[in-house]
C-alpha positions, -999 to +999 in steps of 0.1 A: -466-111+436-489-112+411-498-147+413-503-145+452-531-127+469-516-100+489-519-094+527-532-062+522-541-033+496-529+003+504-557+026+488-551+060+479-574+090+467-555+117+448-557+150+434-532+169+419-504+164+441-477+145+421-448+153+444-465+145+475-476+113+458-441+106+447-430+106+482-458+081+493-449+057+466-413+059+474-424+053+511-444+023+503-414+012+476-391+009+509-414-008+531-402-041+549-433-061+541-438-072+503-467-089+502-494-059+496-506-041+467-511-006+462-539+010+442-544+049+436-576+066+420-569+101+408-586+127+388-550+146+383-530+160+356-511+141+330-480+144+353-497+123+379-508+097+352-473+092+342-462+089+376-484+061+382-475+043+351-437+050+353-431+041+393-409+011+401-440-001+419-460-002+389-435-017+369-431-045+396-466-052+397-474-038+427-493-004+421-523-002+396-542+032+391-577+043+380-580+077+366-613+096+367-626+125+349-620+155+370-646+161+398-656+131+421-645+135+456-627+112+477-655+089+483-659+079+451-623+074+444-620+052+476-646+031+469-633+024+432-599+016+449-610-008+475-635-025+451-606-031+425-583-046+456-577-085+457-563-085+494-589-093+522-574-061+545-576-024+529-554+000+546-564+036+534-538+064+537-536+100+518-516+110+490-499+137+513-487+110+539-454+092+540-452+062+561-423+048+577-407+013+566-428-008+590-460+009+583-474-021+564-463-046+584-471-034+614-507-027+598-512-063+588-501-075+623-523-056+640-553-064+619-544-102+621-544-097+659-580-083+660-599-101+633-629-083+619-621-051+636-611-014+623-576-009+631-567+027+636-531+041+632-512+071+649-506+101+626-483+128+635-468+158+614-441+147+590-407+152+614-388+163+584-414+193+580-425+199+615-403+231+618-431+247+593-455+244+623-437+276+638-429+293+604-463+301+588-493+315+603-515+290+588-506+254+581-525+222+572-515+191+586-529+162+607-525+144+643-543+112+652-538+098+685-558+066+683-586+057+694-602+085+676-639+085+670-634+106+637-619+078+616-596+096+596-585+076+565-549+090+566-542+059+586-568+033+593-575-005+583-606-021+572-615-056+562-629-057+529-656-080+539-669-053+563-666-025+535-686-048+513-711-050+541-713-013+544-712-004+509-682+018+515-679+052+516-711+075+513-707+095+479-732+118+491-705+137+505-685+154+478-652+165+495-628+150+517-649+166+550-667+137+572-670+108+547-643+090+566-660+095+601-696+086+587-684+052+575-662+044+607-696+053+627-717+030+606-690+005+610-694+007+651-731+010+646-728-026+630-712-039+662-675-037+650-646-028+673-625+003+666-592-009+677-561+015+684-528+006+668-504+035+679-472+014+664-491+018+633-477+052+626-476+074+595-464+112+589-484+137+575-474+168+553-473+198+569-482+223+543-483+263+548-510+278+531-523+313+526-549+331+546-576+325+516-563+288+513-572+284+549-603+301+546-617+279+519-606+248+540-625+259+570-656+265+545-655+229+534-665+213+566-700+225+559-711+188+555-699+175+592-736+183+605-747+157+579-726+132+597-741+147+630-775+143+620-767+109+609-750+097+637-758+118+668-740+093+689-711+119+674-721+146+698-710+128+731-672+136+716-676+172+712-682+202+737-715+205+750-727+182+722-727+212+703-693+225+691-676+205+668-642+224+679-639+243+712-625+275+694-660+275+676-678+282+711-654+306+721-653+326+690-690+331+694-685+343+727-661+366+717-681+381+689-708+387+714-685+401+737-673+427+710-708+435+700-719+442+739-689+461+746-703+492+728-728+498+760-707+475+785-670+481+781-662+451+800-677+426+779-649+430+755-630+410+780-648+378+768-627+378+738-597+368+764-608+327+766-606+325+726-574+345+725-557+323+754-565+294+732-556+306+699-525+326+707-496+309+686-468+296+709-440+318+698-425+321+732-422+350+755-400+373+736-412+408+726-407+395+691-429+362+696-458+379+713-458+407+685-459+379+659-484+357+679-508+388+680-505+398+644-515+363+634-545+365+657-571+382+635-565+356+607-571+327+632-602+345+639-613+347+605-606+309+600-630+304+630-658+325+620-660+311+585-657+275+601-687+284+622-706+300+594-699+268+572-710+247+597-743+271+603-750+267+567-747+232+569-768+229+598-795+244+582-795+224+554-795+192+574-819+207+600-797+198+630-775+222+648-738+211+648-712+240+651 
């Protein structure tokens, strides 16, 4: 393995998720394709450093890692990762993903069938954790049905030569919010095809979070207007060319209705389209309906913070993208 050029490099940017990262590395250790390398770039604790140093993949010469001082975003870490790679293909995934055994083999096969293209796989909530989708009011997970214009790095393969041509990820984007979309759109602008490969499937963690954590996650997306300003074509993928998420349009209508209801009580009905969209699916029982209704205020807070974050980014980047 050490003396042969691997078919593909699996590149991971990691930050303080040692347990999730261990599960990812264990899943990569079980792959049924052995001609690959793994590069993890992290700015985490000594626990993560020890994991990366002592994991069986490291002892086998498959895994290498790069340690950063705290602070750099995923764009900088991914760039360092792919630049350290030897393989002609680079498969990006996240430290909270857990691919099945055929992921690497399917990724190599799909990339070889579409030379020079960007190959996007499918991502779905981890089957072992899917029950958490209905047990917590706020969860973080990922679902991607390719082709998806957002180019999420949880499961996507780039030719290394293309990354060199494009200069990799834009490190001006400081958090995990839009840097992957920007790279995918620059690839498409350069005439590169985005090829859907649903057989290249991986599983994403389902993480229950508190309401404050959900609000912090919504706030970090303030950088998306930067992407929209740089790539106006992405507006074709969103509601009215303006609203990144449909719930953002409906929450603004709901807020307008609540304000107008002081003088025109029927205006309060403008809340209903948003509530119908965001009502959790807990069934028709009385208990399910009460629980769903109790969670609506938290979802409203998420959407309001999300719109506020995008409004802030819109002002900063002199474009309107909500």
